[in-house]
N, CA, C, O and CB atoms as a CASP TS submission, in Angstrom:
PFRMAT TS
TARGET T0000
AUTHOR 0000-0000-0000
METHOD Language model
MODEL 1
PARENT N/A
ATOM      1  N   MET     1     106.553 196.179  94.758  1.00  0.00           N
ATOM      2  CA  MET     1     106.808 195.665  96.076  1.00  0.00           C
ATOM      3  C   MET     1     106.141 196.543  97.139  1.00  0.00           C
ATOM      4  O   MET     1     105.541 196.031  98.084  1.00  0.00           O
ATOM      5  CB  MET     1     108.305 195.569  96.319  1.00  0.00           C
ATOM      6  N   TRP     2     106.247 197.855  96.982  1.00  0.00           N
ATOM      7  CA  TRP     2     105.687 198.755  97.992  1.00  0.00           C
ATOM      8  C   TRP     2     104.179 198.624  98.070  1.00  0.00           C
ATOM      9  O   TRP     2     103.605 198.683  99.157  1.00  0.00           O
ATOM     10  CB  TRP     2     106.066 200.199  97.691  1.00  0.00           C
ATOM     11  N   TRP     3     103.526 198.445  96.917  1.00  0.00           N
ATOM     12  CA  TRP     3     102.067 198.298  96.937  1.00  0.00           C
ATOM     13  C   TRP     3     101.678 196.959  97.534  1.00  0.00           C
ATOM     14  O   TRP     3     100.629 196.858  98.169  1.00  0.00           O
ATOM     15  CB  TRP     3     101.485 198.436  95.520  1.00  0.00           C
ATOM     16  N   GLY     4     102.494 195.925  97.350  1.00  0.00           N
ATOM     17  CA  GLY     4     102.229 194.634  97.985  1.00  0.00           C
ATOM     18  C   GLY     4     102.318 194.725  99.496  1.00  0.00           C
ATOM     19  O   GLY     4     101.488 194.156 100.205  1.00  0.00           O
ATOM     20  N   LEU     5     103.319 195.439  99.994  1.00  0.00           N
ATOM     21  CA  LEU     5     103.431 195.646 101.438  1.00  0.00           C
ATOM     22  C   LEU     5     102.249 196.439 101.980  1.00  0.00           C
ATOM     23  O   LEU     5     101.788 196.198 103.095  1.00  0.00           O
ATOM     24  CB  LEU     5     104.737 196.366 101.771  1.00  0.00           C
ATOM     25  N   PHE     6     101.765 197.383 101.187  1.00  0.00           N
ATOM     26  CA  PHE     6     100.579 198.129 101.583  1.00  0.00           C
ATOM     27  C   PHE     6      99.382 197.198 101.761  1.00  0.00           C
ATOM     28  O   PHE     6      98.634 197.317 102.731  1.00  0.00           O
ATOM     29  CB  PHE     6     100.260 199.211 100.547  1.00  0.00           C
ATOM     30  N   LEU     7      99.206 196.273 100.820  1.00  0.00           N
ATOM     31  CA  LEU     7      98.073 195.356 100.916  1.00  0.00           C
ATOM     32  C   LEU     7      98.193 194.435 102.125  1.00  0.00           C
ATOM     33  O   LEU     7      97.193 194.112 102.764  1.00  0.00           O
ATOM     34  CB  LEU     7      97.960 194.529  99.644  1.00  0.00           C
ATOM     35  N   ILE     8      99.410 194.014 102.436  1.00  0.00           N
ATOM     36  CA  ILE     8      99.625 193.179 103.619  1.00  0.00           C
ATOM     37  C   ILE     8      99.309 193.967 104.886  1.00  0.00           C
ATOM     38  O   ILE     8      98.751 193.413 105.833  1.00  0.00           O
ATOM     39  CB  ILE     8     101.078 192.656 103.662  1.00  0.00           C
ATOM     40  N   ALA     9      99.656 195.243 104.913  1.00  0.00           N
ATOM     41  CA  ALA     9      99.498 196.068 106.107  1.00  0.00           C
ATOM     42  C   ALA     9      98.130 196.728 106.202  1.00  0.00           C
ATOM     43  O   ALA     9      97.952 197.641 107.009  1.00  0.00           O
ATOM     44  CB  ALA     9     100.562 197.122 106.137  1.00  0.00           C
ATOM     45  N   CYS    10      97.182 196.305 105.420  1.00  0.00           N
ATOM     46  CA  CYS    10      95.861 196.942 105.432  1.00  0.00           C
ATOM     47  C   CYS    10      95.142 196.831 106.775  1.00  0.00           C
ATOM     48  O   CYS    10      94.097 197.457 106.956  1.00  0.00           O
ATOM     49  CB  CYS    10      95.000 196.336 104.361  1.00  0.00           C
ATOM     50  N   GLN    11      95.657 196.072 107.700  1.00  0.00           N
ATOM     51  CA  GLN    11      95.070 195.981 109.033  1.00  0.00           C
ATOM     52  C   GLN    11      95.254 197.295 109.793  1.00  0.00           C
ATOM     53  O   GLN    11      94.448 197.634 110.660  1.00  0.00           O
ATOM     54  CB  GLN    11      95.697 194.816 109.819  1.00  0.00           C
ATOM     55  N   ALA    12      96.298 198.018 109.471  1.00  0.00           N
ATOM     56  CA  ALA    12      96.567 199.304 110.128  1.00  0.00           C
ATOM     57  C   ALA    12      95.699 200.386 109.481  1.00  0.00           C
ATOM     58  O   ALA    12      95.120 200.158 108.419  1.00  0.00           O
ATOM     59  CB  ALA    12      98.089 199.680 110.031  1.00  0.00           C
ATOM     60  N   PRO    13      95.603 201.544 110.102  1.00  0.00           N
ATOM     61  CA  PRO    13      94.856 202.644 109.481  1.00  0.00           C
ATOM     62  C   PRO    13      95.404 202.965 108.089  1.00  0.00           C
ATOM     63  O   PRO    13      96.620 203.029 107.905  1.00  0.00           O
ATOM     64  CB  PRO    13      94.910 203.900 110.371  1.00  0.00           C
ATOM     65  N   ALA    14      94.531 203.163 107.123  1.00  0.00           N
ATOM     66  CA  ALA    14      94.935 203.349 105.725  1.00  0.00           C
ATOM     67  C   ALA    14      95.863 204.547 105.539  1.00  0.00           C
ATOM     68  O   ALA    14      96.792 204.485 104.734  1.00  0.00           O
ATOM     69  CB  ALA    14      93.707 203.521 104.851  1.00  0.00           C
ATOM     70  N   ALA    15      95.630 205.616 106.259  1.00  0.00           N
ATOM     71  CA  ALA    15      96.476 206.800 106.093  1.00  0.00           C
ATOM     72  C   ALA    15      97.928 206.498 106.459  1.00  0.00           C
ATOM     73  O   ALA    15      98.850 207.032 105.841  1.00  0.00           O
ATOM     74  CB  ALA    15      95.947 207.958 106.952  1.00  0.00           C
ATOM     75  N   ALA    16      98.131 205.647 107.459  1.00  0.00           N
ATOM     76  CA  ALA    16      99.482 205.329 107.893  1.00  0.00           C
ATOM     77  C   ALA    16     100.208 204.442 106.886  1.00  0.00           C
ATOM     78  O   ALA    16     101.429 204.531 106.756  1.00  0.00           O
ATOM     79  CB  ALA    16      99.446 204.651 109.247  1.00  0.00           C
ATOM     80  N   THR    17      99.475 203.589 106.172  1.00  0.00           N
ATOM     81  CA  THR    17     100.132 202.665 105.252  1.00  0.00           C
ATOM     82  C   THR    17     100.139 203.152 103.816  1.00  0.00           C
ATOM     83  O   THR    17     100.828 202.557 102.987  1.00  0.00           O
ATOM     84  CB  THR    17      99.468 201.331 105.317  1.00  0.00           C
ATOM     85  N   LEU    18      99.418 204.185 103.485  1.00  0.00           N
ATOM     86  CA  LEU    18      99.345 204.668 102.114  1.00  0.00           C
ATOM     87  C   LEU    18     100.483 205.622 101.764  1.00  0.00           C
ATOM     88  O   LEU    18     100.796 205.793 100.586  1.00  0.00           O
ATOM     89  CB  LEU    18      98.024 205.351 101.884  1.00  0.00           C
ATOM     90  N   VAL    19     101.095 206.231 102.737  1.00  0.00           N
ATOM     91  CA  VAL    19     102.119 207.240 102.492  1.00  0.00           C
ATOM     92  C   VAL    19     103.353 206.651 101.809  1.00  0.00           C
ATOM     93  O   VAL    19     103.825 207.218 100.823  1.00  0.00           O
ATOM     94  CB  VAL    19     102.519 207.901 103.800  1.00  0.00           C
ATOM     95  N   ALA    20     103.884 205.545 102.297  1.00  0.00           N
ATOM     96  CA  ALA    20     105.124 204.990 101.754  1.00  0.00           C
ATOM     97  C   ALA    20     104.990 204.543 100.298  1.00  0.00           C
ATOM     98  O   ALA    20     105.822 204.942  99.484  1.00  0.00           O
ATOM     99  CB  ALA    20     105.571 203.824 102.598  1.00  0.00           C
ATOM    100  N   PRO    21     103.992 203.736  99.923  1.00  0.00           N
ATOM    101  CA  PRO    21     103.917 203.347  98.511  1.00  0.00           C
ATOM    102  C   PRO    21     103.586 204.516  97.585  1.00  0.00           C
ATOM    103  O   PRO    21     104.051 204.547  96.446  1.00  0.00           O
ATOM    104  CB  PRO    21     102.881 202.263  98.336  1.00  0.00           C
ATOM    105  N   ALA    22     102.797 205.470  98.053  1.00  0.00           N
ATOM    106  CA  ALA    22     102.502 206.636  97.227  1.00  0.00           C
ATOM    107  C   ALA    22     103.765 207.469  96.995  1.00  0.00           C
ATOM    108  O   ALA    22     103.998 207.948  95.885  1.00  0.00           O
ATOM    109  CB  ALA    22     101.408 207.495  97.886  1.00  0.00           C
ATOM    110  N   LEU    23     104.563 207.638  98.018  1.00  0.00           N
ATOM    111  CA  LEU    23     105.818 208.379  97.879  1.00  0.00           C
ATOM    112  C   LEU    23     106.785 207.657  96.954  1.00  0.00           C
ATOM    113  O   LEU    23     107.419 208.292  96.111  1.00  0.00           O
ATOM    114  CB  LEU    23     106.467 208.592  99.248  1.00  0.00           C
ATOM    115  N   MET    24     106.911 206.345  97.095  1.00  0.00           N
ATOM    116  CA  MET    24     107.819 205.581  96.237  1.00  0.00           C
ATOM    117  C   MET    24     107.360 205.631  94.777  1.00  0.00           C
ATOM    118  O   MET    24     108.188 205.748  93.874  1.00  0.00           O
ATOM    119  CB  MET    24     107.910 204.118  96.717  1.00  0.00           C
ATOM    120  N   THR    25     106.055 205.543  94.541  1.00  0.00           N
ATOM    121  CA  THR    25     105.544 205.635  93.174  1.00  0.00           C
ATOM    122  C   THR    25     105.849 207.006  92.592  1.00  0.00           C
ATOM    123  O   THR    25     106.276 207.111  91.442  1.00  0.00           O
ATOM    124  CB  THR    25     104.028 205.363  93.138  1.00  0.00           C
ATOM    125  N   TYR    26     105.635 208.045  93.366  1.00  0.00           N
ATOM    126  CA  TYR    26     105.939 209.401  92.897  1.00  0.00           C
ATOM    127  C   TYR    26     107.425 209.544  92.558  1.00  0.00           C
ATOM    128  O   TYR    26     107.774 210.092  91.513  1.00  0.00           O
ATOM    129  CB  TYR    26     105.536 210.440  93.963  1.00  0.00           C
ATOM    130  N   LEU    27     108.289 209.057  93.431  1.00  0.00           N
ATOM    131  CA  LEU    27     109.728 209.188  93.190  1.00  0.00           C
ATOM    132  C   LEU    27     110.181 208.382  91.976  1.00  0.00           C
ATOM    133  O   LEU    27     111.037 208.837  91.217  1.00  0.00           O
ATOM    134  CB  LEU    27     110.506 208.745  94.420  1.00  0.00           C
ATOM    135  N   LEU    28     109.620 207.198  91.787  1.00  0.00           N
ATOM    136  CA  LEU    28     110.024 206.378  90.646  1.00  0.00           C
ATOM    137  C   LEU    28     109.502 206.939  89.330  1.00  0.00           C
ATOM    138  O   LEU    28     110.204 206.884  88.320  1.00  0.00           O
ATOM    139  CB  LEU    28     109.534 204.951  90.827  1.00  0.00           C
ATOM    140  N   VAL    29     108.296 207.473  89.319  1.00  0.00           N
ATOM    141  CA  VAL    29     107.713 207.972  88.080  1.00  0.00           C
ATOM    142  C   VAL    29     108.178 209.394  87.770  1.00  0.00           C
ATOM    143  O   VAL    29     108.580 209.672  86.640  1.00  0.00           O
ATOM    144  CB  VAL    29     106.192 207.927  88.161  1.00  0.00           C
ATOM    145  N   GLY    30     108.133 210.275  88.726  1.00  0.00           N
ATOM    146  CA  GLY    30     108.417 211.678  88.459  1.00  0.00           C
ATOM    147  C   GLY    30     109.723 212.191  89.017  1.00  0.00           C
ATOM    148  O   GLY    30     110.166 213.280  88.653  1.00  0.00           O
ATOM    149  N   GLY    31     110.336 211.446  89.877  1.00  0.00           N
ATOM    150  CA  GLY    31     111.548 211.929  90.534  1.00  0.00           C
ATOM    151  C   GLY    31     112.809 211.314  89.962  1.00  0.00           C
ATOM    152  O   GLY    31     113.159 211.548  88.805  1.00  0.00           O
ATOM    153  N   SER    32     113.472 210.543  90.763  1.00  0.00           N
ATOM    154  CA  SER    32     114.806 210.074  90.408  1.00  0.00           C
ATOM    155  C   SER    32     114.825 208.866  89.489  1.00  0.00           C
ATOM    156  O   SER    32     115.809 208.686  88.772  1.00  0.00           O
ATOM    157  CB  SER    32     115.551 209.749  91.637  1.00  0.00           C
ATOM    158  N   GLY    33     113.812 208.043  89.467  1.00  0.00           N
ATOM    159  CA  GLY    33     113.866 206.795  88.720  1.00  0.00           C
ATOM    160  C   GLY    33     113.752 206.955  87.218  1.00  0.00           C
ATOM    161  O   GLY    33     114.757 206.913  86.508  1.00  0.00           O
ATOM    162  N   LYS    34     112.551 207.136  86.734  1.00  0.00           N
ATOM    163  CA  LYS    34     112.272 207.165  85.311  1.00  0.00           C
ATOM    164  C   LYS    34     112.932 208.356  84.607  1.00  0.00           C
ATOM    165  O   LYS    34     113.489 208.201  83.520  1.00  0.00           O
ATOM    166  CB  LYS    34     110.780 207.200  85.087  1.00  0.00           C
ATOM    167  N   ALA    35     112.875 209.515  85.207  1.00  0.00           N
ATOM    168  CA  ALA    35     113.417 210.719  84.570  1.00  0.00           C
ATOM    169  C   ALA    35     114.924 210.594  84.319  1.00  0.00           C
ATOM    170  O   ALA    35     115.404 210.922  83.234  1.00  0.00           O
ATOM    171  CB  ALA    35     113.134 211.950  85.441  1.00  0.00           C
ATOM    172  N   LEU    36     115.654 210.127  85.308  1.00  0.00           N
ATOM    173  CA  LEU    36     117.106 209.988  85.131  1.00  0.00           C
ATOM    174  C   LEU    36     117.448 208.918  84.104  1.00  0.00           C
ATOM    175  O   LEU    36     118.366 209.098  83.303  1.00  0.00           O
ATOM    176  CB  LEU    36     117.774 209.655  86.464  1.00  0.00           C
ATOM    177  N   LEU    37     116.727 207.818  84.119  1.00  0.00           N
ATOM    178  CA  LEU    37     116.985 206.757  83.152  1.00  0.00           C
ATOM    179  C   LEU    37     116.698 207.228  81.731  1.00  0.00           C
ATOM    180  O   LEU    37     117.490 206.979  80.823  1.00  0.00           O
ATOM    181  CB  LEU    37     116.144 205.524  83.478  1.00  0.00           C
ATOM    182  N   GLU    38     115.573 207.905  81.535  1.00  0.00           N
ATOM    183  CA  GLU    38     115.252 208.378  80.188  1.00  0.00           C
ATOM    184  C   GLU    38     116.240 209.438  79.712  1.00  0.00           C
ATOM    185  O   GLU    38     116.564 209.483  78.525  1.00  0.00           O
ATOM    186  CB  GLU    38     113.835 208.939  80.151  1.00  0.00           C
ATOM    187  N   ARG    39     116.708 210.263  80.583  1.00  0.00           N
ATOM    188  CA  ARG    39     117.717 211.262  80.200  1.00  0.00           C
ATOM    189  C   ARG    39     118.999 210.571  79.748  1.00  0.00           C
ATOM    190  O   ARG    39     119.624 210.985  78.772  1.00  0.00           O
ATOM    191  CB  ARG    39     118.014 212.224  81.379  1.00  0.00           C
ATOM    192  N   HIS    40     119.381 209.532  80.451  1.00  0.00           N
ATOM    193  CA  HIS    40     120.589 208.776  80.097  1.00  0.00           C
ATOM    194  C   HIS    40     120.401 208.003  78.794  1.00  0.00           C
ATOM    195  O   HIS    40     121.307 207.960  77.963  1.00  0.00           O
ATOM    196  CB  HIS    40     120.963 207.808  81.228  1.00  0.00           C
ATOM    197  N   MET    41     119.232 207.395  78.612  1.00  0.00           N
ATOM    198  CA  MET    41     118.984 206.559  77.440  1.00  0.00           C
ATOM    199  C   MET    41     118.685 207.374  76.180  1.00  0.00           C
ATOM    200  O   MET    41     118.759 206.828  75.079  1.00  0.00           O
ATOM    201  CB  MET    41     117.833 205.621  77.720  1.00  0.00           C
ATOM    202  N   ALA    42     118.354 208.646  76.304  1.00  0.00           N
ATOM    203  CA  ALA    42     117.993 209.481  75.154  1.00  0.00           C
ATOM    204  C   ALA    42     119.111 209.559  74.122  1.00  0.00           C
ATOM    205  O   ALA    42     118.849 209.820  72.948  1.00  0.00           O
ATOM    206  CB  ALA    42     117.633 210.878  75.618  1.00  0.00           C
ATOM    207  N   GLU    43     120.334 209.341  74.540  1.00  0.00           N
ATOM    208  CA  GLU    43     121.475 209.416  73.619  1.00  0.00           C
ATOM    209  C   GLU    43     121.577 208.192  72.715  1.00  0.00           C
ATOM    210  O   GLU    43     122.264 208.246  71.696  1.00  0.00           O
ATOM    211  CB  GLU    43     122.766 209.574  74.404  1.00  0.00           C
ATOM    212  N   ARG    44     120.922 207.108  73.053  1.00  0.00           N
ATOM    213  CA  ARG    44     121.035 205.864  72.282  1.00  0.00           C
ATOM    214  C   ARG    44     120.154 205.914  71.040  1.00  0.00           C
ATOM    215  O   ARG    44     119.040 206.438  71.079  1.00  0.00           O
ATOM    216  CB  ARG    44     120.654 204.653  73.151  1.00  0.00           C
ATOM    217  N   PRO    45     120.659 205.366  69.942  1.00  0.00           N
ATOM    218  CA  PRO    45     119.841 205.365  68.719  1.00  0.00           C
ATOM    219  C   PRO    45     118.617 204.462  68.877  1.00  0.00           C
ATOM    220  O   PRO    45     118.716 203.359  69.414  1.00  0.00           O
ATOM    221  CB  PRO    45     120.683 204.906  67.510  1.00  0.00           C
ATOM    222  N   GLY    46     117.475 204.935  68.408  1.00  0.00           N
ATOM    223  CA  GLY    46     116.247 204.174  68.447  1.00  0.00           C
ATOM    224  C   GLY    46     115.474 204.283  69.742  1.00  0.00           C
ATOM    225  O   GLY    46     114.367 203.754  69.840  1.00  0.00           O
ATOM    226  N   PHE    47     116.025 204.950  70.734  1.00  0.00           N
ATOM    227  CA  PHE    47     115.328 205.029  72.020  1.00  0.00           C
ATOM    228  C   PHE    47     114.057 205.873  71.929  1.00  0.00           C
ATOM    229  O   PHE    47     113.064 205.547  72.580  1.00  0.00           O
ATOM    230  CB  PHE    47     116.255 205.607  73.084  1.00  0.00           C
ATOM    231  N   ALA    48     114.062 206.934  71.149  1.00  0.00           N
ATOM    232  CA  ALA    48     112.878 207.793  71.028  1.00  0.00           C
ATOM    233  C   ALA    48     111.691 207.000  70.481  1.00  0.00           C
ATOM    234  O   ALA    48     110.569 207.149  70.967  1.00  0.00           O
ATOM    235  CB  ALA    48     113.178 209.005  70.114  1.00  0.00           C
ATOM    236  N   ALA    49     111.931 206.162  69.478  1.00  0.00           N
ATOM    237  CA  ALA    49     110.853 205.332  68.918  1.00  0.00           C
ATOM    238  C   ALA    49     110.389 204.308  69.939  1.00  0.00           C
ATOM    239  O   ALA    49     109.190 204.061  70.069  1.00  0.00           O
ATOM    240  CB  ALA    49     111.321 204.622  67.629  1.00  0.00           C
ATOM    241  N   TYR    50     111.322 203.711  70.660  1.00  0.00           N
ATOM    242  CA  TYR    50     110.980 202.743  71.698  1.00  0.00           C
ATOM    243  C   TYR    50     110.131 203.395  72.795  1.00  0.00           C
ATOM    244  O   TYR    50     109.124 202.826  73.216  1.00  0.00           O
ATOM    245  CB  TYR    50     112.258 202.136  72.303  1.00  0.00           C
ATOM    246  N   ALA    51     110.527 204.565  73.251  1.00  0.00           N
ATOM    247  CA  ALA    51     109.798 205.264  74.315  1.00  0.00           C
ATOM    248  C   ALA    51     108.409 205.688  73.844  1.00  0.00           C
ATOM    249  O   ALA    51     107.475 205.730  74.644  1.00  0.00           O
ATOM    250  CB  ALA    51     110.589 206.492  74.789  1.00  0.00           C
ATOM    251  N   ALA    52     108.261 206.003  72.559  1.00  0.00           N
ATOM    252  CA  ALA    52     106.967 206.440  72.041  1.00  0.00           C
ATOM    253  C   ALA    52     105.949 205.299  72.013  1.00  0.00           C
ATOM    254  O   ALA    52     104.749 205.545  72.136  1.00  0.00           O
ATOM    255  CB  ALA    52     107.133 207.019  70.641  1.00  0.00           C
ATOM    256  N   ARG    53     106.411 204.057  71.854  1.00  0.00           N
ATOM    257  CA  ARG    53     105.462 202.949  71.747  1.00  0.00           C
ATOM    258  C   ARG    53     105.354 202.113  73.017  1.00  0.00           C
ATOM    259  O   ARG    53     104.535 201.196  73.077  1.00  0.00           O
ATOM    260  CB  ARG    53     105.853 202.062  70.608  1.00  0.00           C
ATOM    261  N   THR    54     106.164 202.407  74.032  1.00  0.00           N
ATOM    262  CA  THR    54     106.191 201.615  75.250  1.00  0.00           C
ATOM    263  C   THR    54     105.654 202.423  76.420  1.00  0.00           C
ATOM    264  O   THR    54     105.895 203.626  76.522  1.00  0.00           O
ATOM    265  CB  THR    54     107.611 201.128  75.544  1.00  0.00           C
ATOM    266  N   SER    55     104.923 201.749  77.303  1.00  0.00           N
ATOM    267  CA  SER    55     104.402 202.397  78.503  1.00  0.00           C
ATOM    268  C   SER    55     105.559 202.870  79.381  1.00  0.00           C
ATOM    269  O   SER    55     106.580 202.192  79.495  1.00  0.00           O
ATOM    270  CB  SER    55     103.480 201.434  79.292  1.00  0.00           C
ATOM    271  N   GLY    56     105.392 204.028  79.993  1.00  0.00           N
ATOM    272  CA  GLY    56     106.454 204.587  80.806  1.00  0.00           C
ATOM    273  C   GLY    56     106.652 203.921  82.154  1.00  0.00           C
ATOM    274  O   GLY    56     107.763 203.910  82.684  1.00  0.00           O
ATOM    275  N   PHE    57     105.583 203.364  82.715  1.00  0.00           N
ATOM    276  CA  PHE    57     105.721 202.787  84.051  1.00  0.00           C
ATOM    277  C   PHE    57     104.912 201.518  84.233  1.00  0.00           C
ATOM    278  O   PHE    57     105.440 200.516  84.715  1.00  0.00           O
ATOM    279  CB  PHE    57     105.309 203.790  85.085  1.00  0.00           C
ATOM    280  N   PHE    58     103.633 201.539  83.856  1.00  0.00           N
ATOM    281  CA  PHE    58     102.768 200.388  84.061  1.00  0.00           C
ATOM    282  C   PHE    58     102.858 199.445  82.857  1.00  0.00           C
ATOM    283  O   PHE    58     102.831 199.908  81.717  1.00  0.00           O
ATOM    284  CB  PHE    58     101.307 200.840  84.291  1.00  0.00           C
ATOM    285  N   PRO    59     102.964 198.131  83.088  1.00  0.00           N
ATOM    286  CA  PRO    59     103.055 197.198  81.972  1.00  0.00           C
ATOM    287  C   PRO    59     101.755 197.154  81.164  1.00  0.00           C
ATOM    288  O   PRO    59     100.664 197.061  81.726  1.00  0.00           O
ATOM    289  CB  PRO    59     103.399 195.802  82.485  1.00  0.00           C
ATOM    290  N   ARG    60     101.889 197.223  79.866  1.00  0.00           N
ATOM    291  CA  ARG    60     100.765 197.080  78.951  1.00  0.00           C
ATOM    292  C   ARG    60     101.324 196.727  77.578  1.00  0.00           C
ATOM    293  O   ARG    60     102.522 196.890  77.347  1.00  0.00           O
ATOM    294  CB  ARG    60      99.897 198.386  78.895  1.00  0.00           C
ATOM    295  N   PRO    61     100.490 196.250  76.669  1.00  0.00           N
ATOM    296  CA  PRO    61     100.990 195.920  75.322  1.00  0.00           C
ATOM    297  C   PRO    61     101.534 197.171  74.628  1.00  0.00           C
ATOM    298  O   PRO    61     101.039 198.274  74.862  1.00  0.00           O
ATOM    299  CB  PRO    61      99.864 195.281  74.463  1.00  0.00           C
ATOM    300  N   PRO    62     102.547 197.006  73.779  1.00  0.00           N
ATOM    301  CA  PRO    62     103.106 198.169  73.077  1.00  0.00           C
ATOM    302  C   PRO    62     102.112 198.761  72.091  1.00  0.00           C
ATOM    303  O   PRO    62     101.266 198.057  71.540  1.00  0.00           O
ATOM    304  CB  PRO    62     104.387 197.781  72.343  1.00  0.00           C
ATOM    305  N   ARG    63     102.228 200.057  71.880  1.00  0.00           N
ATOM    306  CA  ARG    63     101.387 200.758  70.898  1.00  0.00           C
ATOM    307  C   ARG    63     101.896 200.424  69.505  1.00  0.00           C
ATOM    308  O   ARG    63     103.082 200.164  69.304  1.00  0.00           O
ATOM    309  CB  ARG    63     101.394 202.310  71.137  1.00  0.00           C
ATOM    310  N   ARG    64     100.993 200.438  68.568  1.00  0.00           N
ATOM    311  CA  ARG    64     101.400 200.229  67.171  1.00  0.00           C
ATOM    312  C   ARG    64     101.846 201.564  66.610  1.00  0.00           C
ATOM    313  O   ARG    64     101.291 202.610  66.948  1.00  0.00           O
ATOM    314  CB  ARG    64     100.236 199.618  66.310  1.00  0.00           C
ATOM    315  N   GLY    65     102.828 201.522  65.770  1.00  0.00           N
ATOM    316  CA  GLY    65     103.208 202.809  65.294  1.00  0.00           C
ATOM    317  C   GLY    65     104.197 202.811  64.262  1.00  0.00           C
ATOM    318  O   GLY    65     104.590 203.876  63.786  1.00  0.00           O
TER
END
């Protein structure tokens, strides 16, 4: 969603519109989003195998393994 809003707002100076989606991506990937979820899910059986074959953030086909 944040990157979509960035594309809509491209009429404004790029530096002004790039900060929010870049910050949200950083927080979701390295901050509170993914890290907390993976820490919580690590206790579930089979999660390690699932995480090893699945992309962490960007959608793509699963790895074979």
